[in-house]
C-alpha positions in Angstrom: -24.9 35.3 -6.8 -28.4 34.4 -5.5 -28.0 31.7 -2.9 -30.7 29.1 -3.5 -31.0 25.4 -4.0 -30.1 25.6 -7.6 -26.9 27.6 -7.1 -25.8 25.4 -4.2 -26.3 22.3 -6.3 -24.2 24.0 -9.0 -21.4 24.7 -6.5 -21.5 21.1 -5.3 -21.3 19.9 -8.9 -18.3 22.1 -9.5 -16.5 21.0 -6.3 -17.2 17.4 -7.1 -15.9 17.7 -10.6 -12.7 19.4 -9.4 -12.2 16.7 -6.7 -12.9 13.7 -9.0 -10.8 15.1 -11.9 -7.8 15.4 -9.7 -8.4 12.2 -7.9 -8.4 10.3 -11.1 -5.2 11.8 -12.4 -2.8 11.4 -9.5 -0.1 8.7 -9.6 0.3 6.8 -6.4 2.7 4.0 -5.3 0.6 1.7 -3.1 -0.4 -0.7 -5.8 3.2 -1.8 -6.1 3.2 -3.4 -2.7 -0.5 -3.8 -1.8 -3.4 -6.0 -3.0 -6.8 -4.2 -2.9 -9.5 -6.2 -1.1 -13.1 -4.9 -1.1 -14.9 -4.9 2.2 -18.6 -5.1 2.8 -18.7 -4.7 6.6 -17.0 -3.2 9.6 -14.1 -5.6 9.2 -12.7 -8.4 7.2 -11.4 -11.7 8.5 -8.5 -13.3 6.6 -7.1 -16.8 6.5 -3.5 -17.6 6.9 -1.8 -16.7 3.7 0.5 -19.7 3.6 -2.0 -22.5 4.0 -2.3 -23.6 0.4 -0.1 -26.6 -0.5 -0.4 -26.1 -4.3 -1.7 -28.3 -7.1 -1.2 -32.1 -6.8 -2.1 -35.2 -8.8 -5.6 -36.3 -7.8 -5.0 -39.8 -6.5 -7.6 -41.2 -4.2 -9.6 -38.6 -2.3 -9.1 -34.8 -2.5 -6.9 -33.3 0.2 -8.7 -30.4 1.8 -6.8 -27.2 2.6 -8.7 -25.9 5.6 -8.0 -22.1 5.7 -8.2 -20.6 9.1 -11.3 -18.3 8.7 -10.3 -15.8 11.4 -6.5 -15.9 11.6 -6.4 -12.1 11.5 -8.8 -9.2 11.2 -8.5 -5.8 9.6 -11.1 -3.3 10.9 -12.2 -0.4 8.7 -11.7 3.2 9.8 -13.3 6.4 8.6 -11.2 9.3 7.4 -12.2 12.8 6.4 -11.1 16.2 5.2 -13.5 19.1 5.4 -13.7 22.7 4.2 -16.1 25.6 4.8 -17.1 28.4 2.5 -18.3 31.7 4.0 -21.8 32.6 2.8 -20.6 36.0 1.9 -18.0 34.6 -0.5 -20.8 32.7 -2.3 -23.0 35.7 -2.5 -20.1 37.7 -3.9 -19.2 35.0 -6.4 -15.7 34.5 -4.9 -15.4 30.8 -5.5 -12.5 30.3 -7.9 -10.0 29.4 -5.2 -12.3 26.8 -3.6 -12.4 24.7 -6.8 -8.6 24.6 -6.6 -8.9 23.6 -2.9 -11.4 20.8 -3.9 -8.9 19.6 -6.5 -6.2 19.5 -3.8 -8.6 17.5 -1.6 -9.0 15.0 -4.5 -5.2 14.7 -4.7 -5.0 14.2 -1.0 -7.6 11.4 -1.2 -5.8 9.7 -4.1 -2.5 9.8 -2.2 -4.0 8.7 1.1 -3.5 4.9 0.6 0.3 5.6 0.3 0.0 7.3 3.7 -1.6 4.2 5.2 0.6 1.6 3.6 4.2 2.8 3.6 4.4 3.4 7.3 3.5 -0.3 7.7 6.6 -1.2 5.7 8.8 1.2 7.5 7.7 -0.2 10.9 7.4 -3.8 9.8 10.3 -5.1 12.0 8.4 -3.9 15.0 4.8 -5.1 14.1 3.4 -8.6 14.4 1.7 -10.2 11.4 -0.5 -13.3 11.1 2.1 -15.9 12.0 2.9 -14.3 15.3 6.3 -13.0 14.2 7.2 -9.5 13.3 6.4 -8.8 9.6 10.1 -8.4 8.8 11.9 -11.0 10.9 14.7 -13.5 10.9 12.7 -16.5 12.1 9.3 -16.8 10.4 8.0 -20.4 10.4 8.5 -22.0 7.0 9.5 -25.2 5.2 12.6 -26.5 3.6 13.0 -28.3 0.2 12.0 -31.6 1.9 8.8 -30.0 3.4 10.3 -30.1 6.9 9.7 -27.2 9.4 12.3 -24.6 9.4 12.7 -20.8 9.9 12.8 -18.2 7.1 14.2 -14.7 7.2 13.0 -11.7 5.3 15.0 -9.1 7.1 18.6 -7.9 7.5 19.3 -5.4 10.3 21.9 -2.6 9.9 22.6 1.0 10.2 22.0 2.0 6.5 18.8 3.4 5.0 16.3 0.6 4.4 15.6 -0.9 1.0 13.2 -3.5 -0.1 13.2 -6.3 -2.7 9.9 -7.9 -3.6 8.0 -10.0 -6.2 5.2 -7.9 -7.5 4.0 -10.6 -9.9 2.3 -12.6 -7.1 -1.4 -12.3 -6.4 -0.8 -12.1 -2.7 1.2 -9.0 -1.9 3.0 -7.8 1.3 0.2 -5.3 2.3 -3.5 -5.6 2.2 -5.4 -2.4 1.3 -8.9 -2.9 2.4 -11.5 -0.5 1.0 -15.1 -0.2 2.3 -16.1 3.1 0.9 -14.1 5.1 -1.6 -13.5 8.8 -1.0 -16.1 11.2 -2.4 -17.5 14.7 -1.8 -20.4 15.2 0.7 -22.1 18.5 1.5 -24.0 20.3 4.2 -25.5 23.0 2.0 -29.1 23.3 3.3 -29.7 27.0 3.9 -31.5 26.0 7.1 -28.6 24.1 8.4 -27.6 25.3 11.9 -24.1 25.9 10.8 -25.2 28.5 8.3 -27.2 30.3 11.0 -24.4 30.1 13.6 -21.3 30.6 11.5 -22.5 32.0 8.2 -20.8 29.2 6.3 -21.6 26.1 4.2 -19.6 22.9 4.5 -18.2 20.4 2.0 -15.9 17.5 2.7 -14.4 14.3 1.5 -14.8 11.1 3.4 -13.9 7.4 2.9 -13.8 4.2 4.9 -10.9 1.8 4.6 -7.7 0.5 6.3 -4.6 -1.5 5.7 -2.7 -4.4 7.2 0.1 -6.9 6.7 -0.3 -9.6 4.1 2.2 -12.0 2.6 5.6 -11.5 4.2 7.1 -14.2 1.9 6.9 -11.8 -1.1 9.2 -9.0 0.3 12.6 -8.7 1.8 13.8 -5.7 3.9 17.4 -4.8 4.3 19.2 -2.1 6.4 22.6 -3.3 5.1 24.5 -1.3 2.5 22.9 -1.5 -0.9 25.7 -3.2 -2.7 26.0 -6.2 -5.0 26.7 -8.7 -2.2 23.8 -7.7 0.0 21.5 -7.5 -3.0 22.5 -11.0 -4.0 21.9 -12.2 -0.5 18.3 -10.8 -0.5 17.6 -12.3 -3.9 18.7 -15.7 -2.6 16.6 -15.5 0.6 13.5 -14.6 -1.4 14.1 -17.5 -3.9 14.9 -20.1 -1.2 11.4 -20.5 0.1 9.2 -23.6 -0.1 5.7 -24.8 0.3 4.6 -27.5 2.7 5.0 -29.9 -0.1 8.7 -29.0 -0.5 8.1 -27.3 -3.9 9.6 -23.8 -4.4 7.3 -20.9 -3.7 8.6 -19.4 -6.9 9.3 -16.0 -5.4 11.8 -13.8 -7.2 13.2 -10.3 -6.5 11.6 -8.3 -9.3 11.2 -4.9 -7.8 13.7 -2.9 -5.8 12.0 -0.3 -3.6 14.2 2.5 -2.4 13.9 5.9 -0.7 15.2 8.9 -2.6 18.5 8.8 -0.8 19.3 5.4 -2.3 18.2 6.1 -5.9 21.8 6.6 -7.0 23.0 3.4 -5.4 20.1 1.5 -6.9 20.7 2.8 -10.4 24.4 2.0 -10.1 23.6 -1.5 -9.1 20.8 -2.3 -11.5 21.5 0.0 -14.6 25.2 0.2 -15.0 26.9 -2.1 -17.6 30.0 -2.4 -15.4 30.7 -2.8 -11.7 33.3 -0.8 -9.7 36.0 -3.2 -10.8 35.2 -2.8 -14.5 33.8 -6.3 -14.9 30.4 -7.0 -16.4 27.6 -6.1 -14.0 25.8 -9.4 -13.5 22.9 -7.7 -11.7 22.0 -5.3 -14.6 18.3 -5.2 -15.3 17.5 -7.9 -12.7 14.9 -5.7 -11.0 12.8 -2.7 -11.7 13.7 0.3 -9.5 10.9 2.2 -7.8 11.8 5.3 -5.9 9.2 6.0 -3.1 9.3 9.3 -1.2 7.2 7.8 1.6 10.1 5.4 2.5 12.4 8.3 3.4 
């Protein structure tokens, strides 16, 4: 192959096509627990996610919900993955494997949000969120049915593998996935590039700019207790027993059960079986959708 501007553009097009084709076909899990927020700068400032009081009858003047404009900040970070192709391989037309490598890079980029987001859930009982408490905690500030201040729990400690019950129908979700620049292929393929002279190789890579952080803790419950009917019921009750400042229910329900692979059997037994261990009707059948997430192992 003659190495010139036209052939290098053709290689770039092929690598980009392989990258983008695989990127668009990979299934990921992060959308289950994360809301995507577009970013236009180095960072985003977010208001408290529990400041809204809800709709009320308009009697007299409006009541203004002043959202804290800088309650917490998520700063964008840049991420990359880079490959080099030896000039001799290009000259000898030995490029087939590199298109497969570019496709793998596309898969890595598509799966990257999972790598950002699920470690946050796994470490949530040790990381502080916007209200000053750990994201998974037993004493978040909240309100009771009368609108009085109280504490709210979204966490049960224990020695078992962790499982999570959440409401994925809410606009606000447990995690914020903040994206500034989507992943794409970039190239250093000028024949006069110093790297070609020094190392006899051309360079292509993917890069993106984004980050993730904690969102609405009210929408998810984490338990390290045994995944059984009693503990599942307790988590459902905790999620549903949350109130706005007005005393109205938050209307949070346990609709998705997130489990690591080790708990798939217990989850299916709890949610899918017609009968429980005692032979009675399983009252929890089909009360949640099971999602098995390898990143939670």
